[in-house]
N, C-alpha and C positions, 0 to 999 in steps of 0.2 A: 129568455132567461137562461134556459139550459145551455144553448150554444155559447153564451158568454161565460158560463161557469167552466165549460170544457176548454175554452180558449185560455182562461186564467190558469187552469190546471196544467195545460201544456207548457205555458210560459214558465210557471214555477218549476216544473220538472226540468226544463232546459237549463234554467238558471242554476238549479241544484246540481245538475251534471257538470256545468261549467265550474262550479265551486269545488266539486269533488276532484276534478282534474287538477285544478290549481293546488289543492291541499294534499292530494295523495295519489292520484292516478298516475302521475309521472313524478316519482320521488326525486328530491334534489340529489345531484351527484356529489362525489367526494373529490377534493383536490389536494394533492400531495406534491412534495418536492423531493427530488433525489439528486445528489446524495444528502442535501440538507437545505433548509430554507434560510440558513445563515451561512453565507459563503464569502470568500474573499474576492476582491476585484480581479478581473481578467480570467475568472474561472467560468465553468459551464454548469448549467443546471437544467434538469428536465422536470417540467410540470405535467403531472398525470391527472387526467379527469376521467372518472370511472362511474358507471351505472350498470345495474343488472339488465337494463332494457336493451334489446337488440335493434339494429337498423335505425340508428339515430345519428345526427350530426351534432358537433360540439362547437361552442364559441368560448374563446378565452378573452377575459376582460381585465383591464387594469384601471382601478378607480372608476369603474363604470364605462370605460371606453373600450370598444372592440379592438382587440389586438390581432387575433388570428382565429380562423375556423378550420375544423378538421372533420373528417368522416371516418367512422369506425367500420371495420369489416362486417359484412352481414352474417358471417358464420360464427362470430364470437360475441361475447358480451360487450356492451358499449365501453370502449376504452379509446382515449385519444392522448397522445403525447405531444407536448409542445417544448421544443428545444431552444433554450436561450443560451447563446454562446458569447464568450468574450465580454462578460458582464461589466457594466460601468455603474458608478454611483447612481446615475439617473434611472437605472433599471430597477432600483429598489422601490417597493410600494405594495399596495394591497391588491391581490389578484383573486378573481373568482371565475367560475366556469358554469355553463349550463348547456343543455342539449334540447333538441326538438326532433319530432318524427319527420322522416322523409316522405311519408305517405299521409293521406288523410286519416284522421283529422290532424292538421298541422298545429300541434299543441307544443308549447315550450315548457320545460321544467322550471322549477324555482332555481335560483342561483345557489351555488355551493357556499359553504362557510368561507369566510375570508381567510386567505393565506397571506401572511405578511412576509415578503421576501426582503431580507436585509443583505446589503453588500457592504462588507466591513472594509476598514482601511482609511476612513476619513478623519478619525479623531484618535487622540491618545488613549492607550489601553488603561483600563481600571486595574484594581488589585482585588484578589479573592483570597479569603482566609477563613479558617474554622477554628473553633475552640477545642474540638476533639483532636486527639493525637493517637497514633497507633491504630490497631484494629478496632472496628465497631461491631458489636454483636447485633443480631437480628432483634427487631422490636424497639431499638433505641431511636432517639430523635437526633438528627444531625442538622446543625445550623451553619449555613454558609453566608458570609457577609461580603458583598460586592461594594467597593468604595470608589468614588470618582477621583481623578487626579486633583491635586490641590489647586492647580491653576485653572480648572474648568469651572465655568459659571453657566447656569441655564437649567431649564426644566426638561428632564428626559425620563425615559423608562429604562429598566434593567431587564435583561434576559439571561437566565441561567442555562448554559449549554452542557451537554454531555456528549463525549466523543462516541460516534457510531449511531447517534439518533438523528432523525431528519427534522425534528422540530424542537424548539426550546422546551426545557423541562418545566420552567415556570417563568412568568414575567411579573415584575413588580414596579410600582412607582417609587420614587426616592423618598427617603426620610432625611431631608436636608442634603447630605452629600453621600449617603450610603443607604443600602437596603439589605434586609436579611431574608434569605431563602431557607425554608424549613422543610426537611425531609422527614416525614412522620412514619414511625413503624417501619424502618428500613428493612429490606430483605437482601439476599445475596445478589438479586438483580440490580440493586442500586450501586453495586461495585463498579467503579470506572473512573475516568479522568474528566474533571469538571472545569469549566471556565465560564466567564461572564462577559457581556458586552453592555453598553448603553447606547441609546439611539434617540433621535428626534421622533416625536409622535406624529408629526405632520410632514407633508411633502417638503423636501425630497427624501425623508426617512434616512438621513445620514447616520451611519453606525460607526462605532469605535472599533479598533483592533481588539481581538479577544485578550483577556487577561492570561497570565501564566496558568498552566494546568495545575490542578490540585487533585491528588489521587485520594479516593475514598475506598477503603477495603471493609467489606461487611462479611463477618464470619458467623455461621450458624452457632447458636449457643451450645447445643449438645456436642458439636464437634470441638468447640473450644474447651468444654469441660473434659472431653475425652483426652484432648492433648495435654491439658494440665494434669489429669490423672496419670497419664503415662509418664510425664516428667516427674511427678511426685513418686511414682513407683520406682523409677530409675534412681532417684535420689535416695530412697529408702534402701534399695538394693546395694547402692554404693556404700552407704553407711554400715550396713550389715557386713559387707565384705571387708571394709576397713576394720571393723571391730574384731572379726575373726583373725585377720592378719595381726592385729595388735596383740591379741591373746596368745597366738602361736609364738610371736617374738618374745613376749614376756615369759612364757614357759621355757623357751629355749635358753634365755639369759639366766633364768633361775636355776635350771639344771646345770648350766655351765659354771655358774658361780658356786653352786654346791659341790660340784666335782673338784674345782680348784681348791676350795676350802678344805675338803676332805684330804686331798693329796698332800698339801703343804702342812696341814695341822697333824695328820696321822703319822707322818714320817718326820716330824720335827725333831725327835730325839735321836735320830740316826747319826748326826754329826758327832755328838758326845760319845756315843757308843763306838764309833769308828776311831776316835782318838785313843781309846784304851787298847785297841788292837791295831796299832799303827804299823806293825811289822807283819808282812806276809810271810809265807813259807819260804820264799826265796831270799829274805833278808838275813837269815843267820849266816849265809855264806859271806855277806858283806862284813858281818861282825867278826867272823873267824879270820878274815884277811886283815883285820885291824892290828894283829900282832906282829905284822911285818915292821922292820925297823924303819924309822922316819915317818911313819904314818899313824903313830899311836894317838897323838892328840887330835889329829884331823879326823880319824875315823870315829873317835869318841864323840866329837862334836857333831859328826854326821849322824851318828846313831841317836844322839839326843835331839837333833833336829827332826828326826823321823818320828819321835814321840811328841813333838809339838802339836798343839791343837790347831795350828794355823795351816793345816793341810789344805790343798786346793780341793774343790768339790769333786773333780774328776777322780782323784786318788781315793777320796772318801767313798764315793759311790762304788768304785771297782773293788775296794777292800771290804766294803760292807757286805758284799756277796759272799765273803769267806768267813763270816762269823760263825756259821753253823759248823759244828764238829771241830772246834779249835780248842787246844789245851795251852794254858799259859805256864811259863817257867821263869824262875829268877836266875839270872846269870851273874856270876862274880867275875867282873872283868879283870880285877887285880889277880885273882887266882889263875885266870887264864894266862896272864903275862908271866907269873912266877913259876908256873908249872905245878905238877901234882904234889911236890913235897911241901908246899906252903899250905898251911891249914889255918891261917889267921883269918878270923871272921871279919867280914866287911859290913859297914853300915848300910842299911837299906836305902839310905838317901841317895847313894850313887848308883843304885841298881837300874838296869835297863831291862825292859820287858820285851820278850820276843815271842811271837806267835808261832807255834809249831803244830803242824797237822799231825793227827794220830793215824 
């Protein structure tokens, strides 16, 4: 009885060890594509299978069929690179990799997660659009809609691509002829150029050309507030400067207007005053020479014209300066013509005033 119990215990222990190996003693590797898992035809791609276990060999499979085997160096962590060149549409498909020890116990790992390799160029490109415009701030939701060409018919899946990434950002099934991709709580890391493709979900996994790129710019909220604050401060500074300039101009115009009003209003009586003193100190000589024969009537008219208020402004201004210290005298022109013996009084109506300096 006891030997049978020991045998059952050993069998159970061995089975448990085998299960532990399959579940976790050799963890499954990771498989990635560089530069991307969605590439155009005639391009090259490298598939990398990696595990932290040393001293192992790798197998690359497509759809469950062995494609290639590789051996990792003993001195490094387990890494194998499989180079696929000059890709054709037929190279698209689902790839996996696994590894196994080179020494006993010869145990294989679980297969890696499936990597879908898409080779674009077989179908017409879709369109990509978004309802957001301009900059997007962090924390917002961005919705991108990928739409099939109008002439296309069939059941496909969509993949959202971002330039610089090795795998699609998201994949979605269609809602009739389009599908929506949602980017929740975006950050500055979501900034980039996006495009989308659609593809058959079964072999040969034919894929379309990528859509035109759509740029998404994500700005941190506090930076945006800071920029808006600076713009507001600049606008306020500009308004204050404009207000100061306006006040200075207004004050200048006010002072200039006051000066002009004072000048022309305070000196407005000068022309009337100057007409009463129309003769300067030099004009009596003109009057004295009027006694010469043949010039009597002409000189008198000249003297009378000198008393006219229609003097030009230049003469009035120059003679206005001689008003100070001036004595006025009445001259009898007829007495001057008849000589000293004539004492007949003259009417004041024909008198001419001359200004004599004292």
